[in-house]
Structures are given as structure tokens and as C-alpha cells.
PDB file of N, H, CA, C and O in Angstrom:
ATOM      1  N   MET A   1      83.950  91.696  85.100  1.00  0.00           N
ATOM      2  CA  MET A   1      84.868  92.805  84.865  1.00  0.00           C
ATOM      3  C   MET A   1      84.961  92.972  83.314  1.00  0.00           C
ATOM      4  O   MET A   1      84.891  92.012  82.547  1.00  0.00           O
ATOM      5  N   SER A   2      85.113  94.195  82.934  1.00  0.00           N
ATOM      6  H   SER A   2      85.169  94.975  83.557  1.00  0.00           H
ATOM      7  CA  SER A   2      85.234  94.556  81.523  1.00  0.00           C
ATOM      8  C   SER A   2      86.515  95.360  81.334  1.00  0.00           C
ATOM      9  O   SER A   2      87.175  95.763  82.292  1.00  0.00           O
ATOM     10  N   TYR A   3      86.842  95.579  80.048  1.00  0.00           N
ATOM     11  H   TYR A   3      86.305  95.251  79.270  1.00  0.00           H
ATOM     12  CA  TYR A   3      88.003  96.394  79.707  1.00  0.00           C
ATOM     13  C   TYR A   3      87.526  97.612  78.934  1.00  0.00           C
ATOM     14  O   TYR A   3      86.679  97.500  78.047  1.00  0.00           O
ATOM     15  N   TYR A   4      88.062  98.760  79.266  1.00  0.00           N
ATOM     16  H   TYR A   4      88.750  98.852  79.986  1.00  0.00           H
ATOM     17  CA  TYR A   4      87.665 100.012  78.663  1.00  0.00           C
ATOM     18  C   TYR A   4      88.866 100.651  78.002  1.00  0.00           C
ATOM     19  O   TYR A   4      89.981 100.569  78.516  1.00  0.00           O
ATOM     20  N   LEU A   5      88.646 101.283  76.874  1.00  0.00           N
ATOM     21  H   LEU A   5      87.740 101.350  76.457  1.00  0.00           H
ATOM     22  CA  LEU A   5      89.683 102.077  76.181  1.00  0.00           C
ATOM     23  C   LEU A   5      89.495 103.504  76.617  1.00  0.00           C
ATOM     24  O   LEU A   5      88.430 104.087  76.415  1.00  0.00           O
ATOM     25  N   VAL A   6      90.560 104.093  77.235  1.00  0.00           N
ATOM     26  H   VAL A   6      91.425 103.619  77.399  1.00  0.00           H
ATOM     27  CA  VAL A   6      90.507 105.448  77.677  1.00  0.00           C
ATOM     28  C   VAL A   6      91.398 106.293  76.806  1.00  0.00           C
ATOM     29  O   VAL A   6      92.606 106.067  76.729  1.00  0.00           O
ATOM     30  N   LYS A   7      90.801 107.271  76.146  1.00  0.00           N
ATOM     31  H   LYS A   7      89.820 107.455  76.208  1.00  0.00           H
ATOM     32  CA  LYS A   7      91.565 108.181  75.252  1.00  0.00           C
ATOM     33  C   LYS A   7      91.804 109.494  76.004  1.00  0.00           C
ATOM     34  O   LYS A   7      90.889 110.057  76.603  1.00  0.00           O
ATOM     35  N   THR A   8      93.003 109.948  75.961  1.00  0.00           N
ATOM     36  H   THR A   8      93.747 109.490  75.474  1.00  0.00           H
ATOM     37  CA  THR A   8      93.373 111.176  76.660  1.00  0.00           C
ATOM     38  C   THR A   8      94.221 112.081  75.735  1.00  0.00           C
ATOM     39  O   THR A   8      94.693 111.658  74.680  1.00  0.00           O
ATOM     40  N   THR A   9      94.385 113.300  76.164  1.00  0.00           N
ATOM     41  H   THR A   9      94.001 113.644  77.021  1.00  0.00           H
ATOM     42  CA  THR A   9      95.395 114.194  75.523  1.00  0.00           C
ATOM     43  C   THR A   9      96.248 114.804  76.662  1.00  0.00           C
ATOM     44  O   THR A   9      95.767 115.112  77.752  1.00  0.00           O
ATOM     45  N   PHE A  10      97.523 114.953  76.334  1.00  0.00           N
ATOM     46  H   PHE A  10      97.914 114.703  75.448  1.00  0.00           H
ATOM     47  CA  PHE A  10      98.485 115.498  77.299  1.00  0.00           C
ATOM     48  C   PHE A  10      99.103 116.756  76.800  1.00  0.00           C
ATOM     49  O   PHE A  10      99.364 116.893  75.605  1.00  0.00           O
ATOM     50  N   GLU A  11      99.340 117.659  77.666  1.00  0.00           N
ATOM     51  H   GLU A  11      99.129 117.547  78.637  1.00  0.00           H
ATOM     52  CA  GLU A  11     100.152 118.852  77.377  1.00  0.00           C
ATOM     53  C   GLU A  11     101.595 118.448  77.306  1.00  0.00           C
ATOM     54  O   GLU A  11     102.117 117.895  78.274  1.00  0.00           O
ATOM     55  N   THR A  12     102.270 118.700  76.198  1.00  0.00           N
ATOM     56  H   THR A  12     101.846 119.149  75.411  1.00  0.00           H
ATOM     57  CA  THR A  12     103.667 118.268  76.056  1.00  0.00           C
ATOM     58  C   THR A  12     104.639 119.266  76.694  1.00  0.00           C
ATOM     59  O   THR A  12     105.804 118.932  76.907  1.00  0.00           O
ATOM     60  N   GLY A  13     104.185 120.470  76.997  1.00  0.00           N
ATOM     61  H   GLY A  13     103.238 120.742  76.824  1.00  0.00           H
ATOM     62  CA  GLY A  13     105.095 121.470  77.540  1.00  0.00           C
ATOM     63  C   GLY A  13     105.741 122.292  76.429  1.00  0.00           C
ATOM     64  O   GLY A  13     106.490 123.234  76.689  1.00  0.00           O
ATOM     65  N   GLU A  14     105.439 121.920  75.192  1.00  0.00           N
ATOM     66  H   GLU A  14     104.831 121.155  74.981  1.00  0.00           H
ATOM     67  CA  GLU A  14     105.974 122.691  74.000  1.00  0.00           C
ATOM     68  C   GLU A  14     104.887 123.594  73.458  1.00  0.00           C
ATOM     69  O   GLU A  14     103.690 123.379  73.651  1.00  0.00           O
ATOM     70  N   VAL A  15     105.367 124.616  72.770  1.00  0.00           N
ATOM     71  H   VAL A  15     106.339 124.791  72.614  1.00  0.00           H
ATOM     72  CA  VAL A  15     104.423 125.586  72.183  1.00  0.00           C
ATOM     73  C   VAL A  15     104.661 125.630  70.640  1.00  0.00           C
ATOM     74  O   VAL A  15     105.796 125.632  70.166  1.00  0.00           O
ATOM     75  N   SER A  16     103.555 125.665  69.904  1.00  0.00           N
ATOM     76  H   SER A  16     102.632 125.663  70.290  1.00  0.00           H
ATOM     77  CA  SER A  16     103.664 125.725  68.457  1.00  0.00           C
ATOM     78  C   SER A  16     104.048 127.128  67.990  1.00  0.00           C
ATOM     79  O   SER A  16     104.091 128.060  68.793  1.00  0.00           O
ATOM     80  N   LYS A  17     104.325 127.279  66.694  1.00  0.00           N
ATOM     81  H   LYS A  17     104.290 126.522  66.041  1.00  0.00           H
ATOM     82  CA  LYS A  17     104.709 128.607  66.185  1.00  0.00           C
ATOM     83  C   LYS A  17     103.595 129.617  66.362  1.00  0.00           C
ATOM     84  O   LYS A  17     103.851 130.818  66.446  1.00  0.00           O
ATOM     85  N   LYS A  18     102.374 129.147  66.418  1.00  0.00           N
ATOM     86  H   LYS A  18     102.166 128.171  66.350  1.00  0.00           H
ATOM     87  CA  LYS A  18     101.201 129.994  66.622  1.00  0.00           C
ATOM     88  C   LYS A  18     101.008 130.376  68.087  1.00  0.00           C
ATOM     89  O   LYS A  18     100.131 131.179  68.404  1.00  0.00           O
ATOM     90  N   GLY A  19     101.833 129.798  68.998  1.00  0.00           N
ATOM     91  H   GLY A  19     102.545 129.145  68.740  1.00  0.00           H
ATOM     92  CA  GLY A  19     101.727 130.102  70.395  1.00  0.00           C
ATOM     93  C   GLY A  19     100.743 129.178  71.139  1.00  0.00           C
ATOM     94  O   GLY A  19     100.422 129.420  72.302  1.00  0.00           O
ATOM     95  N   GLU A  20     100.276 128.133  70.469  1.00  0.00           N
ATOM     96  H   GLU A  20     100.537 127.936  69.524  1.00  0.00           H
ATOM     97  CA  GLU A  20      99.359 127.205  71.133  1.00  0.00           C
ATOM     98  C   GLU A  20     100.116 126.050  71.810  1.00  0.00           C
ATOM     99  O   GLU A  20     101.151 125.600  71.319  1.00  0.00           O
ATOM    100  N   ILE A  21      99.598 125.600  72.905  1.00  0.00           N
ATOM    101  H   ILE A  21      98.758 125.967  73.303  1.00  0.00           H
ATOM    102  CA  ILE A  21     100.203 124.475  73.620  1.00  0.00           C
ATOM    103  C   ILE A  21      99.981 123.200  72.768  1.00  0.00           C
ATOM    104  O   ILE A  21      98.866 122.911  72.335  1.00  0.00           O
ATOM    105  N   ILE A  22     101.091 122.444  72.542  1.00  0.00           N
ATOM    106  H   ILE A  22     101.997 122.679  72.894  1.00  0.00           H
ATOM    107  CA  ILE A  22     100.997 121.205  71.757  1.00  0.00           C
ATOM    108  C   ILE A  22     100.492 120.100  72.682  1.00  0.00           C
ATOM    109  O   ILE A  22     101.010 119.906  73.782  1.00  0.00           O
ATOM    110  N   GLN A  23      99.485 119.389  72.218  1.00  0.00           N
ATOM    111  H   GLN A  23      99.065 119.547  71.325  1.00  0.00           H
ATOM    112  CA  GLN A  23      98.929 118.269  72.963  1.00  0.00           C
ATOM    113  C   GLN A  23      99.185 116.955  72.197  1.00  0.00           C
ATOM    114  O   GLN A  23      99.132 116.907  70.968  1.00  0.00           O
ATOM    115  N   LYS A  24      99.463 115.893  72.974  1.00  0.00           N
ATOM    116  H   LYS A  24      99.506 115.931  73.972  1.00  0.00           H
ATOM    117  CA  LYS A  24      99.724 114.575  72.416  1.00  0.00           C
ATOM    118  C   LYS A  24      98.614 113.627  72.845  1.00  0.00           C
ATOM    119  O   LYS A  24      98.264 113.573  74.024  1.00  0.00           O
ATOM    120  N   PRO A  25      98.052 112.872  71.884  1.00  0.00           N
ATOM    121  CA  PRO A  25      97.028 111.904  72.318  1.00  0.00           C
ATOM    122  C   PRO A  25      97.677 110.592  72.859  1.00  0.00           C
ATOM    123  O   PRO A  25      98.767 110.205  72.438  1.00  0.00           O
ATOM    124  N   ALA A  26      96.995 109.954  73.768  1.00  0.00           N
ATOM    125  H   ALA A  26      96.110 110.269  74.111  1.00  0.00           H
ATOM    126  CA  ALA A  26      97.455 108.698  74.350  1.00  0.00           C
ATOM    127  C   ALA A  26      96.227 107.834  74.658  1.00  0.00           C
ATOM    128  O   ALA A  26      95.143 108.362  74.907  1.00  0.00           O
ATOM    129  N   GLU A  27      96.395 106.509  74.643  1.00  0.00           N
ATOM    130  H   GLU A  27      97.275 106.080  74.441  1.00  0.00           H
ATOM    131  CA  GLU A  27      95.332 105.602  74.907  1.00  0.00           C
ATOM    132  C   GLU A  27      95.757 104.587  75.964  1.00  0.00           C
ATOM    133  O   GLU A  27      96.910 104.154  75.997  1.00  0.00           O
ATOM    134  N   PHE A  28      94.839 104.222  76.803  1.00  0.00           N
ATOM    135  H   PHE A  28      93.903 104.573  76.777  1.00  0.00           H
ATOM    136  CA  PHE A  28      95.107 103.245  77.896  1.00  0.00           C
ATOM    137  C   PHE A  28      94.018 102.231  77.909  1.00  0.00           C
ATOM    138  O   PHE A  28      92.862 102.564  77.650  1.00  0.00           O
ATOM    139  N   LEU A  29      94.350 100.974  78.208  1.00  0.00           N
ATOM    140  H   LEU A  29      95.289 100.703  78.419  1.00  0.00           H
ATOM    141  CA  LEU A  29      93.380  99.876  78.460  1.00  0.00           C
ATOM    142  C   LEU A  29      93.277  99.700  79.887  1.00  0.00           C
ATOM    143  O   LEU A  29      94.268  99.403  80.554  1.00  0.00           O
ATOM    144  N   VAL A  30      92.020  99.882  80.444  1.00  0.00           N
ATOM    145  H   VAL A  30      91.215 100.124  79.902  1.00  0.00           H
ATOM    146  CA  VAL A  30      91.817  99.859  81.903  1.00  0.00           C
ATOM    147  C   VAL A  30      90.697  98.858  82.226  1.00  0.00           C
ATOM    148  O   VAL A  30      89.645  98.871  81.588  1.00  0.00           O
ATOM    149  N   SER A  31      90.929  98.008  83.203  1.00  0.00           N
ATOM    150  H   SER A  31      91.784  97.998  83.721  1.00  0.00           H
ATOM    151  CA  SER A  31      89.879  97.088  83.665  1.00  0.00           C
ATOM    152  C   SER A  31      88.987  97.756  84.665  1.00  0.00           C
ATOM    153  O   SER A  31      89.433  98.611  85.430  1.00  0.00           O
ATOM    154  N   GLY A  32      87.680  97.363  84.671  1.00  0.00           N
ATOM    155  H   GLY A  32      87.318  96.668  84.049  1.00  0.00           H
ATOM    156  CA  GLY A  32      86.786  97.898  85.650  1.00  0.00           C
ATOM    157  C   GLY A  32      85.368  97.419  85.421  1.00  0.00           C
ATOM    158  O   GLY A  32      85.074  96.774  84.415  1.00  0.00           O
ATOM    159  N   ASP A  33      84.479  97.743  86.373  1.00  0.00           N
ATOM    160  H   ASP A  33      84.718  98.267  87.190  1.00  0.00           H
ATOM    161  CA  ASP A  33      83.090  97.325  86.274  1.00  0.00           C
ATOM    162  C   ASP A  33      82.176  98.469  85.795  1.00  0.00           C
ATOM    163  O   ASP A  33      81.025  98.220  85.438  1.00  0.00           O
ATOM    164  N   SER A  34      82.672  99.713  85.782  1.00  0.00           N
ATOM    165  H   SER A  34      83.607  99.915  86.072  1.00  0.00           H
ATOM    166  CA  SER A  34      81.888 100.816  85.315  1.00  0.00           C
ATOM    167  C   SER A  34      82.759 101.923  84.798  1.00  0.00           C
ATOM    168  O   SER A  34      83.957 101.929  85.078  1.00  0.00           O
ATOM    169  N   VAL A  35      82.224 102.851  84.067  1.00  0.00           N
ATOM    170  H   VAL A  35      81.250 102.847  83.840  1.00  0.00           H
ATOM    171  CA  VAL A  35      82.951 104.014  83.539  1.00  0.00           C
ATOM    172  C   VAL A  35      83.451 104.846  84.731  1.00  0.00           C
ATOM    173  O   VAL A  35      84.590 105.312  84.698  1.00  0.00           O
ATOM    174  N   LEU A  36      82.680 105.040  85.730  1.00  0.00           N
ATOM    175  H   LEU A  36      81.755 104.661  85.757  1.00  0.00           H
ATOM    176  CA  LEU A  36      83.136 105.806  86.884  1.00  0.00           C
ATOM    177  C   LEU A  36      84.334 105.200  87.602  1.00  0.00           C
ATOM    178  O   LEU A  36      85.224 105.919  88.056  1.00  0.00           O
ATOM    179  N   GLU A  37      84.353 103.877  87.704  1.00  0.00           N
ATOM    180  H   GLU A  37      83.630 103.293  87.335  1.00  0.00           H
ATOM    181  CA  GLU A  37      85.493 103.170  88.312  1.00  0.00           C
ATOM    182  C   GLU A  37      86.764 103.364  87.443  1.00  0.00           C
ATOM    183  O   GLU A  37      87.862 103.606  87.944  1.00  0.00           O
ATOM    184  N   VAL A  38      86.553 103.247  86.136  1.00  0.00           N
ATOM    185  H   VAL A  38      85.661 103.052  85.728  1.00  0.00           H
ATOM    186  CA  VAL A  38      87.704 103.401  85.207  1.00  0.00           C
ATOM    187  C   VAL A  38      88.236 104.833  85.223  1.00  0.00           C
ATOM    188  O   VAL A  38      89.448 105.044  85.177  1.00  0.00           O
ATOM    189  N   GLU A  39      87.344 105.810  85.288  1.00  0.00           N
ATOM    190  H   GLU A  39      86.359 105.638  85.326  1.00  0.00           H
ATOM    191  CA  GLU A  39      87.768 107.203  85.353  1.00  0.00           C
ATOM    192  C   GLU A  39      88.559 107.462  86.632  1.00  0.00           C
ATOM    193  O   GLU A  39      89.546 108.198  86.612  1.00  0.00           O
ATOM    194  N   LYS A  40      88.135 106.868  87.734  1.00  0.00           N
ATOM    195  H   LYS A  40      87.333 106.270  87.749  1.00  0.00           H
ATOM    196  CA  LYS A  40      88.891 107.018  89.000  1.00  0.00           C
ATOM    197  C   LYS A  40      90.243 106.389  88.896  1.00  0.00           C
ATOM    198  O   LYS A  40      91.233 106.970  89.340  1.00  0.00           O
ATOM    199  N   LYS A  41      90.315 105.191  88.311  1.00  0.00           N
ATOM    200  H   LYS A  41      89.511 104.719  87.950  1.00  0.00           H
ATOM    201  CA  LYS A  41      91.586 104.474  88.180  1.00  0.00           C
ATOM    202  C   LYS A  41      92.598 105.233  87.314  1.00  0.00           C
ATOM    203  O   LYS A  41      93.774 105.334  87.661  1.00  0.00           O
ATOM    204  N   ILE A  42      92.120 105.763  86.182  1.00  0.00           N
ATOM    205  H   ILE A  42      91.165 105.680  85.900  1.00  0.00           H
ATOM    206  CA  ILE A  42      93.061 106.485  85.263  1.00  0.00           C
ATOM    207  C   ILE A  42      93.515 107.794  85.946  1.00  0.00           C
ATOM    208  O   ILE A  42      94.657 108.219  85.768  1.00  0.00           O
ATOM    209  N   GLY A  43      92.641 108.414  86.708  1.00  0.00           N
ATOM    210  H   GLY A  43      91.714 108.068  86.852  1.00  0.00           H
ATOM    211  CA  GLY A  43      93.047 109.602  87.433  1.00  0.00           C
ATOM    212  C   GLY A  43      94.124 109.349  88.461  1.00  0.00           C
ATOM    213  O   GLY A  43      95.059 110.136  88.611  1.00  0.00           O
ATOM    214  N   GLU A  44      93.979 108.223  89.180  1.00  0.00           N
ATOM    215  H   GLU A  44      93.219 107.584  89.058  1.00  0.00           H
ATOM    216  CA  GLU A  44      94.967 107.818  90.195  1.00  0.00           C
ATOM    217  C   GLU A  44      96.277 107.428  89.489  1.00  0.00           C
ATOM    218  O   GLU A  44      97.363 107.759  89.966  1.00  0.00           O
ATOM    219  N   TYR A  45      96.174 106.741  88.379  1.00  0.00           N
ATOM    220  H   TYR A  45      95.292 106.472  87.992  1.00  0.00           H
ATOM    221  CA  TYR A  45      97.363 106.292  87.660  1.00  0.00           C
ATOM    222  C   TYR A  45      98.181 107.499  87.118  1.00  0.00           C
ATOM    223  O   TYR A  45      99.411 107.497  87.168  1.00  0.00           O
ATOM    224  N   LEU A  46      97.503 108.472  86.628  1.00  0.00           N
ATOM    225  H   LEU A  46      96.504 108.474  86.588  1.00  0.00           H
ATOM    226  CA  LEU A  46      98.189 109.645  85.993  1.00  0.00           C
ATOM    227  C   LEU A  46      98.525 110.740  86.968  1.00  0.00           C
ATOM    228  O   LEU A  46      99.309 111.627  86.630  1.00  0.00           O
ATOM    229  N   ARG A  47      97.974 110.726  88.158  1.00  0.00           N
ATOM    230  H   ARG A  47      97.336 110.006  88.433  1.00  0.00           H
ATOM    231  CA  ARG A  47      98.214 111.780  89.143  1.00  0.00           C
ATOM    232  C   ARG A  47      99.723 111.872  89.450  1.00  0.00           C
ATOM    233  O   ARG A  47     100.373 110.894  89.819  1.00  0.00           O
ATOM    234  N   GLY A  48     100.233 113.083  89.279  1.00  0.00           N
ATOM    235  H   GLY A  48      99.705 113.878  88.979  1.00  0.00           H
ATOM    236  CA  GLY A  48     101.640 113.335  89.598  1.00  0.00           C
ATOM    237  C   GLY A  48     102.681 112.878  88.558  1.00  0.00           C
ATOM    238  O   GLY A  48     103.855 113.236  88.655  1.00  0.00           O
ATOM    239  N   SER A  49     102.252 112.102  87.583  1.00  0.00           N
ATOM    240  H   SER A  49     101.298 111.812  87.504  1.00  0.00           H
ATOM    241  CA  SER A  49     103.199 111.566  86.625  1.00  0.00           C
ATOM    242  C   SER A  49     103.349 112.483  85.409  1.00  0.00           C
ATOM    243  O   SER A  49     104.331 112.390  84.673  1.00  0.00           O
ATOM    244  N   ILE A  50     102.389 113.351  85.210  1.00  0.00           N
ATOM    245  H   ILE A  50     101.591 113.426  85.808  1.00  0.00           H
ATOM    246  CA  ILE A  50     102.432 114.266  84.022  1.00  0.00           C
ATOM    247  C   ILE A  50     101.858 115.598  84.415  1.00  0.00           C
ATOM    248  O   ILE A  50     101.282 115.774  85.489  1.00  0.00           O
ATOM    249  N   GLY A  51     102.043 116.566  83.471  1.00  0.00           N
ATOM    250  H   GLY A  51     102.510 116.423  82.599  1.00  0.00           H
ATOM    251  CA  GLY A  51     101.444 117.892  83.718  1.00  0.00           C
ATOM    252  C   GLY A  51      99.926 117.848  83.562  1.00  0.00           C
ATOM    253  O   GLY A  51      99.238 117.210  84.358  1.00  0.00           O
ATOM    254  N   GLY A  52      99.413 118.510  82.562  1.00  0.00           N
ATOM    255  H   GLY A  52      99.972 119.029  81.915  1.00  0.00           H
ATOM    256  CA  GLY A  52      97.971 118.520  82.348  1.00  0.00           C
ATOM    257  C   GLY A  52      97.569 117.419  81.412  1.00  0.00           C
ATOM    258  O   GLY A  52      98.259 117.112  80.440  1.00  0.00           O
ATOM    259  N   TYR A  53      96.416 116.821  81.730  1.00  0.00           N
ATOM    260  H   TYR A  53      95.856 117.071  82.520  1.00  0.00           H
ATOM    261  CA  TYR A  53      95.807 115.826  80.818  1.00  0.00           C
ATOM    262  C   TYR A  53      94.314 115.988  80.844  1.00  0.00           C
ATOM    263  O   TYR A  53      93.735 116.553  81.772  1.00  0.00           O
ATOM    264  N   GLU A  54      93.704 115.473  79.791  1.00  0.00           N
ATOM    265  H   GLU A  54      94.175 115.014  79.037  1.00  0.00           H
ATOM    266  CA  GLU A  54      92.259 115.513  79.698  1.00  0.00           C
ATOM    267  C   GLU A  54      91.765 114.184  79.158  1.00  0.00           C
ATOM    268  O   GLU A  54      92.265 113.704  78.140  1.00  0.00           O
ATOM    269  N   THR A  55      90.789 113.584  79.828  1.00  0.00           N
ATOM    270  H   THR A  55      90.383 113.973  80.655  1.00  0.00           H
ATOM    271  CA  THR A  55      90.190 112.348  79.290  1.00  0.00           C
ATOM    272  C   THR A  55      89.158 112.785  78.265  1.00  0.00           C
ATOM    273  O   THR A  55      88.222 113.519  78.584  1.00  0.00           O
ATOM    274  N   THR A  56      89.335 112.329  77.032  1.00  0.00           N
ATOM    275  H   THR A  56      90.095 111.733  76.772  1.00  0.00           H
ATOM    276  CA  THR A  56      88.464 112.715  75.953  1.00  0.00           C
ATOM    277  C   THR A  56      87.381 111.705  75.644  1.00  0.00           C
ATOM    278  O   THR A  56      86.329 112.058  75.110  1.00  0.00           O
ATOM    279  N   ARG A  57      87.638 110.412  75.988  1.00  0.00           N
ATOM    280  H   ARG A  57      88.492 110.125  76.422  1.00  0.00           H
ATOM    281  CA  ARG A  57      86.654 109.386  75.687  1.00  0.00           C
ATOM    282  C   ARG A  57      86.950 108.127  76.479  1.00  0.00           C
ATOM    283  O   ARG A  57      88.109 107.743  76.634  1.00  0.00           O
ATOM    284  N   ILE A  58      85.921 107.495  76.973  1.00  0.00           N
ATOM    285  H   ILE A  58      84.980 107.807  76.846  1.00  0.00           H
ATOM    286  CA  ILE A  58      86.026 106.189  77.637  1.00  0.00           C
ATOM    287  C   ILE A  58      84.956 105.297  76.976  1.00  0.00           C
ATOM    288  O   ILE A  58      83.767 105.616  76.990  1.00  0.00           O
ATOM    289  N   SER A  59      85.403 104.187  76.405  1.00  0.00           N
ATOM    290  H   SER A  59      86.369 103.927  76.393  1.00  0.00           H
ATOM    291  CA  SER A  59      84.454 103.287  75.763  1.00  0.00           C
ATOM    292  C   SER A  59      84.788 101.844  76.113  1.00  0.00           C
ATOM    293  O   SER A  59      85.950 101.443  76.178  1.00  0.00           O
ATOM    294  N   LYS A  60      83.719 101.078  76.336  1.00  0.00           N
ATOM    295  H   LYS A  60      82.775 101.403  76.283  1.00  0.00           H
ATOM    296  CA  LYS A  60      83.832  99.655  76.669  1.00  0.00           C
ATOM    297  C   LYS A  60      84.293  98.875  75.442  1.00  0.00           C
ATOM    298  O   LYS A  60      83.771  99.096  74.350  1.00  0.00           O
ATOM    299  N   THR A  61      85.236  97.987  75.592  1.00  0.00           N
ATOM    300  H   THR A  61      85.659  97.808  76.480  1.00  0.00           H
ATOM    301  CA  THR A  61      85.745  97.210  74.503  1.00  0.00           C
ATOM    302  C   THR A  61      85.115  95.803  74.519  1.00  0.00           C
ATOM    303  O   THR A  61      84.406  95.438  75.457  1.00  0.00           O
ATOM    304  N   LYS A  62      85.387  95.033  73.472  1.00  0.00           N
ATOM    305  H   LYS A  62      85.963  95.329  72.710  1.00  0.00           H
ATOM    306  CA  LYS A  62      84.947  93.667  73.380  1.00  0.00           C
ATOM    307  C   LYS A  62      86.021  92.681  73.853  1.00  0.00           C
ATOM    308  O   LYS A  62      85.875  91.465  73.721  1.00  0.00           O
ATOM    309  N   ILE A  63      87.083  93.231  74.398  1.00  0.00           N
ATOM    310  H   ILE A  63      87.201  94.219  74.505  1.00  0.00           H
ATOM    311  CA  ILE A  63      88.214  92.395  74.865  1.00  0.00           C
ATOM    312  C   ILE A  63      87.732  91.527  76.054  1.00  0.00           C
ATOM    313  O   ILE A  63      87.146  92.038  77.008  1.00  0.00           O
ATOM    314  N   GLU A  64      87.979  90.276  75.978  1.00  0.00           N
ATOM    315  H   GLU A  64      88.456  89.861  75.203  1.00  0.00           H
ATOM    316  CA  GLU A  64      87.522  89.347  77.017  1.00  0.00           C
ATOM    317  C   GLU A  64      88.546  89.158  78.145  1.00  0.00           C
ATOM    318  O   GLU A  64      88.190  89.006  79.314  1.00  0.00           O
ATOM    319  N   ALA A  65      89.832  89.171  77.755  1.00  0.00           N
ATOM    320  H   ALA A  65      90.121  89.293  76.805  1.00  0.00           H
ATOM    321  CA  ALA A  65      90.847  88.998  78.719  1.00  0.00           C
ATOM    322  C   ALA A  65      92.174  89.608  78.242  1.00  0.00           C
ATOM    323  O   ALA A  65      92.371  89.811  77.044  1.00  0.00           O
ATOM    324  N   VAL A  66      93.067  89.893  79.171  1.00  0.00           N
ATOM    325  H   VAL A  66      92.906  89.728  80.144  1.00  0.00           H
ATOM    326  CA  VAL A  66      94.413  90.312  78.837  1.00  0.00           C
ATOM    327  C   VAL A  66      95.317  89.281  79.463  1.00  0.00           C
ATOM    328  O   VAL A  66      95.230  89.004  80.660  1.00  0.00           O
ATOM    329  N   VAL A  67      96.199  88.706  78.636  1.00  0.00           N
ATOM    330  H   VAL A  67      96.270  88.931  77.664  1.00  0.00           H
ATOM    331  CA  VAL A  67      97.094  87.643  79.076  1.00  0.00           C
ATOM    332  C   VAL A  67      98.420  88.349  79.374  1.00  0.00           C
ATOM    333  O   VAL A  67      99.065  88.918  78.493  1.00  0.00           O
ATOM    334  N   HIS A  68      98.807  88.285  80.691  1.00  0.00           N
ATOM    335  H   HIS A  68      98.283  87.822  81.406  1.00  0.00           H
ATOM    336  CA  HIS A  68     100.070  88.913  81.130  1.00  0.00           C
ATOM    337  C   HIS A  68     101.195  87.935  81.017  1.00  0.00           C
ATOM    338  O   HIS A  68     102.249  88.271  80.477  1.00  0.00           O
ATOM    339  N   GLU A  69     101.007  86.719  81.512  1.00  0.00           N
ATOM    340  H   GLU A  69     100.151  86.446  81.950  1.00  0.00           H
ATOM    341  CA  GLU A  69     102.068  85.724  81.572  1.00  0.00           C
ATOM    342  C   GLU A  69     101.472  84.390  81.203  1.00  0.00           C
ATOM    343  O   GLU A  69     100.274  84.143  81.340  1.00  0.00           O
ATOM    344  N   ILE A  70     102.353  83.547  80.733  1.00  0.00           N
ATOM    345  H   ILE A  70     103.326  83.748  80.622  1.00  0.00           H
ATOM    346  CA  ILE A  70     101.960  82.182  80.352  1.00  0.00           C
ATOM    347  C   ILE A  70     102.678  81.191  81.278  1.00  0.00           C
ATOM    348  O   ILE A  70     102.499  79.980  81.144  1.00  0.00           O
TER     349      ILE A  70
END
């Protein structure tokens, strides 16, 4: 299993003075065996929790492990 950095942008629901929708970048660390698996996981994770989002980049990291508890 590997860890992937998933970069996304979210629609904030706000509009700029120029009338453009303001987007906020966000990053997630996702475990998986392939980019397709990670893309599916992030889609399931974000489904229903926010308005519009777009995945802008998925890249494999050199992270070997994530320590949750000791």
C-alpha cells in the first residue's frame, strides 16, 4: 500500500467582486494501491459533504507509514 497526495479545489459558495465563484484549495493524504483506487476513495469521502469540488492532482508520496496511535 502507498500514500497519495490528492489536491482539490472547492467552491466556497462566495462570489468575488468580478462575479467569479471563489474556490479554495485543499489537500488530502489517501492510502491506496493505485491512482484509480485513491480517486474512488476521495470521491466517496467527499460525496455529500460539500458542494462542487474538482480533483486537480493525485501524486504518489514517499511516505512509508502514518502513525495514528502509540
